C-alpha positions as CSV (number, residue, x, y, z in Angstrom):
1,A,-29.5,-20.1,23.9
2,P,-29.9,-23.0,21.5
3,L,-28.2,-26.3,22.4
4,L,-25.1,-26.4,20.2
5,L,-24.0,-29.7,18.6
6,P,-20.3,-30.5,18.1
7,A,-19.1,-28.1,15.4
8,M,-17.4,-30.9,13.4
9,A,-20.5,-33.1,13.3
10,L,-22.7,-30.1,12.4
11,G,-20.4,-29.0,9.6
12,M,-20.3,-32.5,8.2
13,A,-24.0,-32.5,8.1
14,L,-24.1,-29.1,6.3
15,V,-21.6,-30.2,3.7
16,S,-23.4,-33.5,3.1
17,G,-26.8,-31.8,2.9
18,A,-28.2,-33.7,5.9
19,M,-29.6,-30.5,7.3
20,A,-32.9,-32.1,8.4
21,D,-31.0,-34.0,11.1
22,F,-30.2,-30.7,12.9
23,G,-32.2,-27.8,14.4
24,R,-32.4,-24.7,12.2
25,E,-30.9,-22.5,14.9
26,N,-27.7,-24.5,15.0
27,E,-26.7,-24.3,11.3
28,R,-25.6,-20.7,11.1
29,V,-22.4,-19.6,9.4
30,E,-21.1,-16.0,9.5
31,L,-18.3,-14.6,7.4
32,H,-18.8,-10.8,7.6
33,I,-18.8,-9.4,11.1
34,H,-16.5,-6.9,12.8
35,L,-15.0,-7.5,16.2
36,D,-15.1,-3.8,17.1
37,G,-18.7,-3.6,15.8
38,S,-19.7,-6.3,18.3
39,V,-18.7,-4.9,21.7
40,S,-21.5,-4.2,24.1
41,V,-22.0,-0.9,25.9
42,N,-21.7,-2.8,29.2
43,T,-18.4,-4.3,28.2
44,L,-17.0,-0.9,27.2
45,L,-18.0,0.4,30.6
46,E,-16.4,-2.5,32.5
47,V,-13.2,-2.2,30.5
48,A,-13.0,1.6,30.9
49,I,-13.4,1.2,34.7
50,D,-11.0,-1.7,34.9
51,R,-8.4,0.2,33.0
52,Q,-9.3,3.6,34.6
53,I,-9.5,5.1,31.1
54,V,-10.4,8.8,31.1
55,V,-12.8,9.3,28.2
56,P,-12.4,12.8,26.5
57,A,-16.1,13.3,25.9
58,I,-16.8,13.3,29.7
59,D,-13.2,14.1,30.8
60,R,-13.2,11.4,33.5
61,V,-13.4,7.6,33.9
62,P,-17.0,6.5,33.0
63,N,-19.1,5.2,35.9
64,N,-22.3,4.3,34.1
65,V,-23.7,3.3,30.7
66,Q,-24.9,6.8,30.1
67,D,-21.3,8.0,30.2
68,I,-20.4,5.5,27.5
69,W,-23.3,6.6,25.4
70,K,-22.1,10.2,25.7
71,A,-18.8,9.2,24.4
72,L,-20.3,7.2,21.5
73,N,-22.6,10.2,20.6
74,D,-19.8,12.8,20.8
75,V,-18.7,12.1,17.3
76,E,-19.2,13.8,13.9
77,S,-20.0,10.5,12.1
78,V,-21.5,7.3,13.4
79,W,-18.4,5.5,12.0
80,Q,-16.2,7.4,14.4
81,R,-17.7,5.3,17.1
82,F,-15.2,2.7,16.0
83,D,-12.5,5.1,17.3
84,V,-14.2,5.4,20.7
85,V,-14.4,1.6,20.9
86,N,-10.8,0.9,19.9
87,N,-9.5,3.7,22.2
88,I,-11.3,1.9,25.1
89,I,-10.3,-1.7,24.3
90,G,-7.1,-1.2,22.4
91,G,-3.5,-1.3,23.4
92,N,-3.9,-4.0,26.1
93,A,-3.5,-7.7,25.4
94,T,-5.6,-8.9,28.4
95,T,-8.5,-6.7,27.3
96,L,-8.3,-7.8,23.6
97,K,-8.3,-11.5,24.7
98,R,-11.4,-10.8,26.8
99,I,-13.2,-9.0,24.0
100,A,-12.4,-11.9,21.6
101,E,-13.6,-14.6,24.0
102,E,-16.8,-12.7,24.7
103,F,-17.4,-12.4,21.0
104,V,-17.2,-16.2,20.7
105,A,-19.7,-16.6,23.5
106,R,-22.1,-14.2,21.7
107,Q,-21.8,-16.2,18.4
108,A,-22.3,-19.5,20.2
109,S,-25.4,-18.2,22.0
110,Q,-27.2,-17.6,18.7
111,G,-26.2,-20.8,17.1
112,V,-23.4,-19.6,14.8
113,F,-21.1,-22.6,14.7
114,Y,-18.6,-21.2,12.2
115,T,-17.4,-17.5,12.1
116,E,-14.7,-15.4,10.5
117,V,-14.5,-12.2,12.4
118,R,-12.5,-9.2,11.1
119,Y,-10.6,-6.3,12.7
120,D,-7.9,-3.7,12.1
121,P,-4.8,-4.8,14.0
122,V,-3.3,-1.4,13.9
123,R,-6.3,0.1,15.8
124,A,-6.4,-2.8,18.2
125,A,-2.8,-2.2,19.2
126,V,-3.3,1.4,20.4
127,S,-5.4,3.3,22.9
128,N,-5.1,7.1,22.5
129,Y,-7.3,7.5,25.6
130,A,-4.9,5.5,27.7
131,N,-1.8,6.7,25.8
132,V,-0.5,3.1,25.5
133,S,0.3,0.7,22.8
134,I,1.4,-2.9,22.2
135,S,2.9,-4.3,19.1
136,I,0.6,-5.3,16.3
137,E,1.7,-8.9,16.6
138,E,0.9,-8.8,20.3
139,A,-2.6,-7.5,19.5
140,V,-3.2,-10.3,16.9
141,N,-1.9,-13.0,19.3
142,A,-4.1,-11.8,22.1
143,I,-7.2,-11.8,19.9
144,S,-6.3,-15.1,18.4
145,A,-5.9,-16.6,21.9
146,G,-9.3,-15.3,22.9
147,L,-11.0,-16.7,19.8
148,R,-9.2,-20.0,20.3
149,D,-10.1,-20.4,24.0
150,G,-13.7,-19.3,23.3
151,S,-14.0,-21.8,20.5
152,H,-12.9,-24.6,22.7
153,K,-15.1,-23.5,25.6
154,Y,-18.2,-23.1,23.5
155,N,-17.6,-25.8,21.0
156,V,-17.7,-23.6,17.9
157,S,-15.2,-22.6,15.3
158,V,-14.1,-19.0,15.1
159,F,-11.2,-17.6,12.9
160,S,-10.2,-14.1,12.0
161,L,-9.4,-11.8,9.1
162,L,-7.1,-8.8,9.3
163,C,-8.3,-5.5,7.8
164,A,-6.2,-3.1,5.7
165,M,-8.0,0.3,5.9
166,R,-9.0,2.7,3.1
167,G,-7.6,6.1,3.6
168,Q,-4.3,4.7,4.6
169,P,-1.5,4.6,1.9
170,S,-1.0,1.6,-0.3
171,S,2.2,0.8,1.6
172,A,0.1,0.3,4.8
173,C,-2.0,-2.3,2.9
174,F,1.2,-4.2,1.9
175,E,2.3,-4.2,5.6
176,I,-1.1,-5.7,6.7
177,A,-0.8,-8.3,3.9
178,K,2.6,-9.3,5.0
179,L,1.4,-9.4,8.6
180,T,-1.4,-11.7,7.6
181,S,1.0,-14.0,5.9
182,R,3.3,-14.1,9.0
183,M,0.4,-14.7,11.4
184,L,-1.5,-17.1,9.1
185,S,-2.8,-20.2,11.0
186,Y,-5.7,-22.6,10.5
187,D,-5.7,-23.6,14.1
188,L,-8.9,-22.5,16.0
189,G,-8.8,-18.7,16.5
190,G,-6.2,-18.2,13.8
191,V,-5.8,-15.5,11.2
192,V,-7.0,-17.0,7.8
193,G,-7.3,-14.0,5.4
194,L,-7.1,-10.4,4.5
195,D,-9.8,-7.8,4.1
196,L,-10.0,-4.1,2.9
197,A,-12.4,-2.0,5.0
198,G,-13.1,1.6,5.8
199,D,-14.5,4.6,3.9
200,E,-15.7,3.1,0.7
201,P,-17.9,6.1,-0.4
202,H,-14.9,8.4,-0.5
203,V,-11.9,6.1,-1.2
204,N,-12.2,3.6,-4.0
205,N,-10.3,0.4,-4.6
206,S,-7.9,1.6,-7.2
207,Q,-4.9,2.4,-5.0
208,Y,-5.1,-1.0,-3.3
209,V,-5.2,-3.2,-6.4
210,D,-1.4,-3.9,-6.4
211,C,-1.5,-4.8,-2.7
212,F,-4.3,-7.4,-3.2
213,R,-2.7,-8.8,-6.3
214,Y,0.5,-9.2,-4.3
215,A,-1.5,-10.8,-1.5
216,K,-3.1,-13.3,-3.8
217,K,-0.3,-14.0,-6.3
218,E,2.8,-13.7,-4.1
219,L,1.6,-14.6,-0.7
220,G,-1.3,-16.9,-1.6
221,L,-3.7,-15.3,0.9
222,N,-7.4,-15.7,1.1
223,T,-8.9,-12.3,0.4
224,T,-12.1,-10.3,0.6
225,V,-12.9,-6.7,0.0
226,H,-15.7,-4.4,1.1
227,S,-17.1,-3.1,-2.1
228,G,-20.4,-1.8,-3.5
229,E,-22.3,-1.5,-0.2
230,A,-24.1,1.6,-1.4
231,T,-21.9,3.3,-3.9
232,Q,-19.1,2.7,-6.4
233,P,-20.5,-0.3,-8.5
234,Q,-17.3,-0.4,-10.5
235,D,-15.4,-1.1,-7.3
236,V,-17.1,-4.5,-7.2
237,K,-15.7,-5.3,-10.7
238,I,-12.3,-4.0,-9.7
239,A,-12.3,-6.2,-6.6
240,I,-13.1,-9.3,-8.7
241,E,-11.2,-8.8,-11.9
242,D,-8.2,-6.7,-10.7
243,M,-7.8,-7.4,-7.0
244,L,-8.6,-11.2,-7.6
245,V,-10.6,-11.5,-4.4
246,D,-12.2,-14.7,-3.3
247,R,-15.2,-12.9,-1.8
248,V,-16.8,-9.5,-1.8
249,G,-18.3,-7.8,1.3
250,H,-21.8,-6.5,0.4
251,G,-21.6,-5.9,-3.4
252,Y,-25.3,-4.7,-3.7
253,A,-24.3,-1.8,-6.1
254,A,-23.3,-4.4,-8.7
255,I,-26.9,-4.5,-9.9
256,W,-26.8,-0.9,-11.1
257,E,-24.4,-1.6,-14.0
258,T,-24.9,-4.5,-16.3
259,D,-21.2,-5.2,-16.8
260,V,-20.6,-5.3,-13.1
261,L,-23.4,-7.7,-12.5
262,K,-22.1,-9.9,-15.3
263,S,-18.7,-9.9,-13.6
264,V,-20.3,-11.1,-10.3
265,I,-22.2,-13.8,-12.1
266,N,-19.4,-15.0,-14.3
267,S,-16.7,-15.0,-11.7
268,N,-18.7,-17.2,-9.3
269,V,-17.5,-14.9,-6.5
270,H,-19.1,-15.2,-3.1
271,L,-20.9,-12.2,-1.7
272,E,-21.0,-11.5,2.0
273,I,-24.5,-10.2,2.2
274,C,-25.5,-8.1,5.3
275,P,-29.3,-7.7,5.2
276,P,-29.5,-5.0,8.0
277,G,-27.2,-2.7,6.0
278,A,-28.9,-3.5,2.7
279,K,-32.2,-2.6,4.3
280,R,-30.8,0.7,5.7
281,H,-29.5,1.6,2.3
282,N,-32.9,0.7,0.7
283,I,-31.2,-1.9,-1.6
284,L,-32.7,-5.2,-0.4
285,P,-34.0,-6.1,-3.9
286,S,-30.4,-6.6,-5.0
287,I,-30.4,-9.8,-3.0
288,S,-33.3,-11.1,-5.0
289,I,-31.5,-10.3,-8.2
290,F,-28.4,-12.2,-7.0
291,K,-30.6,-15.1,-6.0
292,E,-32.3,-15.2,-9.4
293,H,-28.9,-15.3,-11.1
294,G,-27.5,-18.1,-8.9
295,V,-24.9,-15.9,-7.2
296,S,-23.3,-17.4,-4.2
297,F,-24.0,-15.4,-1.0
298,G,-24.3,-15.8,2.7
299,L,-26.1,-14.0,5.5
300,N,-24.3,-11.8,8.0
301,E,-24.7,-9.1,10.7
302,D,-21.8,-6.8,9.9
303,D,-21.7,-4.6,13.0
304,P,-24.4,-6.0,15.3
305,T,-23.9,-4.0,18.5
306,I,-26.6,-1.6,19.6
307,Y,-24.8,1.5,18.6
308,F,-24.4,0.3,15.0
309,E,-26.9,-2.1,13.4
310,N,-28.5,-3.3,16.6
311,C,-29.1,-6.8,15.2
312,T,-28.8,-10.5,15.8
313,M,-28.9,-13.4,13.4
314,D,-32.6,-13.8,14.2
315,K,-33.1,-10.3,12.9
316,V,-31.1,-11.0,9.8
317,E,-33.3,-14.0,9.1
318,D,-36.4,-12.0,9.8
319,I,-35.4,-9.4,7.2
320,V,-34.8,-11.9,4.5
321,R,-38.1,-13.8,5.3
322,S,-40.0,-10.5,4.9
323,D,-41.0,-8.5,1.8
324,P,-39.4,-8.0,-0.7
325,L,-37.3,-11.1,-0.4
326,N,-39.6,-13.7,1.2
327,F,-37.0,-16.3,1.8
328,N,-38.1,-19.7,3.1
329,D,-36.2,-22.2,5.3
330,E,-34.5,-23.8,2.3
331,D,-33.3,-20.4,1.0
332,I,-31.7,-19.6,4.4
333,S,-30.1,-23.0,4.7
334,N,-28.7,-22.7,1.2
335,A,-27.1,-19.3,2.1
336,Y,-25.4,-20.8,5.2
337,M,-24.2,-23.8,3.2
338,E,-22.8,-21.5,0.5
339,A,-21.0,-19.5,3.2
340,L,-19.5,-22.6,4.7
341,E,-18.3,-23.8,1.3
342,R,-16.7,-20.4,0.6
343,S,-15.2,-20.0,4.1
344,F,-11.4,-19.8,4.4
345,A,-10.8,-22.3,7.2
346,W,-13.5,-24.9,7.4
347,G,-12.0,-28.4,7.0
348,R,-8.4,-27.0,7.3
349,S,-8.0,-26.8,11.1
């Protein structure tokens, strides 16, 4: 693992432009990464054994990693693996705190000195496998405690965003917005914003516009929305112009419609670019178009664990260095500096 410099000193260097004084592996900033998309197979196994969780796919407590893989593969869609993960780690404050602290260790090990990690607090509060639940507030407090303790232990800065989920009614989004407002904290590990995640191809942004306008205008929350990852270019425009978001997760589909691309350019919104996903969707050239037009964007992993994207920040950088993007060191440094400038908590803790 790279030797990490004090987060405050490193961040001051980033903001001042004194990047040359620091090693390239220590400058990383990540704004788009999911907590439940970052849990290792080994951790899932250890937690299942510790909690004696009977996993339906094998109808017993797992005793090896192959059992966990059977559970992860016993789904109709790869995205249903999130359900498996949350049913193993959810509904237990001790486990959630552990998962959060291990996440921070992972980020520190690859030189990410500032992170905003996101998760659905409703899922985190429940385990259907164990038939247990805790309050949503208890789940958030446990994760925040793990992020806080990990940040102090590894000398990095990690905060969180709470996710409202597509497919849930608009009223549920309002509840997550209100929860975000109640739990808001710029102390290390704290909740610093609201996200909308979930089934973007089948559920567009329209029913959540009022929720996000309320979050911004009435609650004053920092907001971001998954939009335009591979479909629904108009959702990107809705996120910017109607939902009033500060950032957009992905946004690649904006290049397919001129008015949407103009909205991205003119709004000066920040895009949370995730190169592994863009590559999987064969839409990497969109990043070049954003770069040519001076759009603000950062570099992120999204769901890095082996059963999703199977990536690291090294892999993210390798992707953007390769054809068709051909980024150089300065391009990558600029992306991290843009991300830090558009972060929700840097300089406020």
